[in-house]
C-alpha positions in Angstrom: 0.0 0.0 0.0 2.8 2.4 0.9 4.5 1.6 -2.4 1.3 2.5 -4.4 1.0 5.8 -2.6 4.7 6.5 -3.2 4.3 5.7 -7.0 1.2 8.1 -7.2 2.9 10.9 -5.2 6.1 11.0 -7.3 4.4 11.9 -10.6 2.1 14.3 -8.9 5.1 16.0 -7.2 7.0 16.2 -10.5 4.0 17.8 -12.2 3.7 20.4 -9.5 7.4 21.2 -9.7 7.5 21.4 -13.5 4.3 23.5 -13.9 4.9 27.2 -14.4 3.0 29.9 -12.6 1.7 31.8 -15.6 0.2 35.2 -15.0 -2.7 36.3 -17.2 -2.0 39.1 -19.5 -3.9 41.7 -17.5 -1.5 41.0 -14.6 1.5 41.8 -16.7 0.1 45.2 -17.8 0.4 48.1 -15.4 -3.0 49.7 -16.3 -6.4 48.9 -17.7 -7.9 50.8 -20.7 -10.9 52.9 -19.9 -13.8 52.7 -22.3 -16.4 55.5 -22.2 -17.5 58.4 -24.3 -17.7 60.8 -21.4 -14.1 60.0 -20.3 -12.9 60.1 -23.9 -14.4 63.6 -24.5 -12.8 64.9 -21.3 -9.3 64.0 -22.5 -7.5 66.9 -24.1 -6.7 66.8 -27.8 -3.2 68.2 -27.1 -0.6 66.3 -28.9 1.5 63.8 -26.9 4.9 62.6 -28.0 5.1 58.8 -28.2 8.7 57.7 -28.9 7.8 54.0 -29.0 4.5 52.1 -29.5 4.4 48.3 -29.5 1.9 45.5 -28.6 3.3 42.7 -26.6 0.7 39.9 -26.3 -2.3 41.8 -24.9 -0.4 44.8 -23.6 -0.1 48.1 -25.5 3.3 49.5 -24.4 3.9 53.1 -25.1 7.0 55.2 -24.3 6.2 58.9 -23.7 8.9 61.6 -23.9 8.4 64.9 -22.1 10.2 67.4 -20.0 10.3 66.5 -16.3 12.5 65.5 -13.4 12.1 61.7 -13.4 8.6 60.9 -14.6 7.6 59.3 -11.3 4.7 61.7 -10.8 3.4 61.3 -14.3 -0.2 60.1 -14.6 -1.1 58.4 -17.9 -4.4 56.8 -18.9 -5.6 55.2 -22.1 -9.2 56.1 -22.9 -11.3 54.6 -25.7 -14.5 55.6 -27.3 -17.4 53.1 -26.9 -18.1 53.1 -30.7 -16.4 50.8 -33.1 -15.6 52.0 -36.6 -16.7 49.1 -38.8 -14.1 48.9 -41.5 -11.8 46.0 -42.6 -10.4 45.5 -40.0 -12.5 47.5 -37.5 -11.0 50.5 -35.7 -11.1 51.9 -32.2 -10.4 55.6 -31.4 -8.3 56.2 -28.3 -6.6 59.1 -26.5 -3.8 59.1 -24.0 -4.5 61.3 -21.0 -1.1 62.7 -19.8 -0.7 64.7 -16.6 2.8 66.1 -16.0 3.3 68.5 -13.1 7.1 68.2 -13.1 8.9 71.5 -13.7 12.4 70.2 -14.6 13.8 70.9 -18.0 15.3 67.6 -18.7 13.6 65.5 -21.5 13.0 62.0 -20.2 11.1 58.9 -21.5 9.0 56.5 -19.5 7.1 53.3 -20.6 3.5 52.7 -19.7 1.6 49.5 -20.5 -2.2 48.9 -20.8 -4.2 45.7 -21.0 -6.1 46.1 -24.3 -8.2 42.9 -24.3 -11.3 44.9 -23.7 -10.8 46.6 -27.1 -11.2 43.3 -29.0 -14.1 43.2 -31.5 -16.1 40.0 -31.8 -16.1 38.3 -35.1 -12.6 39.3 -36.0 -9.1 38.7 -34.8 -7.7 42.2 -35.7 -8.5 45.8 -34.8 -6.7 49.0 -35.6 -6.1 51.2 -32.6 -6.0 54.9 -33.5 -4.4 57.0 -30.8 -5.9 60.3 -31.9 -3.9 62.8 -29.9 -0.6 61.1 -30.8 -1.3 60.7 -34.5 -0.5 57.0 -34.2 -2.2 53.8 -35.4 -1.2 50.3 -34.5 -2.7 46.9 -35.5 -3.8 44.7 -32.6 -4.0 41.0 -33.6 -5.5 38.6 -31.1 
């Protein structure tokens, strides 16, 4: 009987050791996208300088360059309109809300990431994300 338990416990133990603790995509992104017309309309149309824009799995990573001290007090939000532009592929309009109260003259860059799974459009595996106040468009394939 002890031998049977031992033989069952060994494979179970090996499985537990070899299994990875995988985080879901929204846990690897710093922020969530905000979807709402009121929020979208409140965000300024002022141009924001994005020095890098990439999609890594379900995270939109954008690097913003601006004057400041160290960027630690910067507040950045990604806000989407509720409406979907039905084209091929469909499109979503977004704005980056950027709040910078730092008064230093150095130009620094800082990366922010957003979970964009909420921007997926059913019936397709691709959507163009138009970041209106940055003049940028990126294709999100899922």
